[in-house]
Wavefront OBJ file of the C-alpha trace (Angstrom):
o trace
v 89.920 37.639 33.327
v 90.899 41.291 34.858
v 89.132 40.185 37.942
v 91.157 36.846 38.170
v 94.435 38.841 37.626
v 93.672 41.291 40.396
v 92.654 38.648 42.828
v 95.743 36.602 42.263
v 97.803 39.811 42.458
v 96.162 40.406 46.118
v 96.822 36.769 47.317
v 100.541 37.082 46.031
v 100.857 40.350 48.119
v 99.162 39.051 51.240
v 101.326 35.946 51.047
v 104.634 38.031 50.634
v 103.717 39.867 53.454
v 103.359 37.013 55.749
v 106.730 35.757 54.678
v 108.302 39.230 55.015
v 106.733 39.583 58.781
v 107.990 35.818 59.637
v 111.420 36.574 58.662
v 111.924 39.739 60.433
v 110.989 37.972 63.618
v 114.480 36.378 63.661
v 113.021 32.879 64.506
v 116.045 30.599 64.509
v 114.192 27.669 66.024
v 110.816 25.835 66.208
v 108.603 28.224 67.105
v 107.328 27.657 71.071
v 103.466 26.934 71.801
v 102.253 27.711 75.207
v 100.166 25.503 76.643
v 98.033 27.252 79.361
v 98.345 24.403 81.747
v 102.094 25.382 81.783
v 103.133 28.284 84.035
v 103.815 31.394 82.275
v 107.167 31.894 84.018
v 108.377 28.443 82.927
v 107.247 29.006 79.277
v 109.011 32.059 79.156
v 112.150 30.354 80.484
v 111.963 27.691 78.012
v 111.532 30.536 75.265
v 114.534 32.395 76.636
v 116.776 29.406 76.784
v 115.780 28.571 73.041
v 117.371 31.795 72.333
v 120.504 31.167 74.345
v 119.237 33.119 77.321
v 118.358 37.035 77.601
v 119.906 39.744 75.987
v 119.565 42.041 78.835
v 119.538 41.248 82.713
v 116.324 41.293 84.394
v 115.523 44.788 85.953
v 113.020 47.488 86.845
v 115.004 50.066 84.584
v 114.760 49.400 80.895
v 118.221 49.074 78.551
v 119.420 52.245 77.110
v 117.557 52.501 73.921
v 120.748 53.311 71.769
v 122.458 50.079 73.049
v 119.325 47.284 71.967
v 119.032 45.727 69.156
v 116.073 44.032 66.944
v 115.270 40.644 68.654
v 116.870 41.434 71.962
v 114.957 40.081 74.779
v 114.528 41.505 78.765
v 112.425 40.648 81.625
v 111.303 43.707 83.336
v 110.860 43.718 87.014
v 107.152 45.713 88.426
v 106.116 45.994 91.403
v 102.936 43.628 90.070
v 105.331 41.046 88.742
v 107.796 40.094 85.734
v 106.991 40.628 82.146
v 108.895 39.306 79.145
v 109.829 42.226 76.804
v 111.204 41.730 73.396
v 112.797 44.719 71.120
v 110.761 44.204 67.763
v 110.147 47.085 65.079
v 112.335 49.611 66.708
v 110.587 49.436 70.426
v 110.214 47.334 73.439
v 106.931 45.194 73.272
v 105.632 42.344 75.424
v 107.101 39.216 73.897
v 103.364 37.914 73.635
v 102.449 40.935 71.469
v 105.173 39.743 69.064
v 104.205 35.981 69.048
v 100.868 35.703 70.053
v 101.314 32.727 72.537
v 97.860 33.627 74.046
v 95.921 36.533 75.107
v 96.014 35.298 79.073
v 99.607 36.026 79.039
v 99.328 39.416 78.905
v 97.285 39.769 82.026
v 99.999 37.768 83.814
v 102.538 39.528 86.493
v 103.629 43.052 85.346
v 102.451 42.614 81.613
v 99.275 44.621 82.053
v 101.460 47.573 83.252
v 104.405 47.645 81.219
v 103.262 50.811 79.330
v 102.047 52.618 82.517
l 1 2 3 4 5 6 7 8 9 10 11 12 13 14 15 16 17 18 19 20 21 22 23 24 25 26 27 28 29 30 31 32 33 34 35 36 37 38 39 40 41 42 43 44 45 46 47 48 49 50 51 52 53 54 55 56 57 58 59 60 61 62 63 64 65 66 67 68 69 70 71 72 73 74 75 76 77 78 79 80 81 82 83 84 85 86 87 88 89 90 91 92 93 94 95 96 97 98 99 100 101 102 103 104 105 106 107 108 109 110 111 112 113 114 115 116
């Protein structure tokens, strides 16, 4: 019985952690799914539109840290190309690292170089 109770507690904690992560993601619409046949930038545009547009203008410079909020979006423009960024858990991350749309997306445009 003790093993059963421990197992049930582990499962409950795991399920609660999944729910908390999902709620913190500020996903206010149906989650978008990237079809690899779709151009990455077209998909990013759909995602941005579903959230009411970019929080910050496209730029080569990141917004000032003390002015950004959790869930803000920004398109960084690097020499190698653009990369959609999302402010998540107190730092800028590639939006694909937040949402896990597809591993190939992190190789697109400037995405491999955003942390150089």
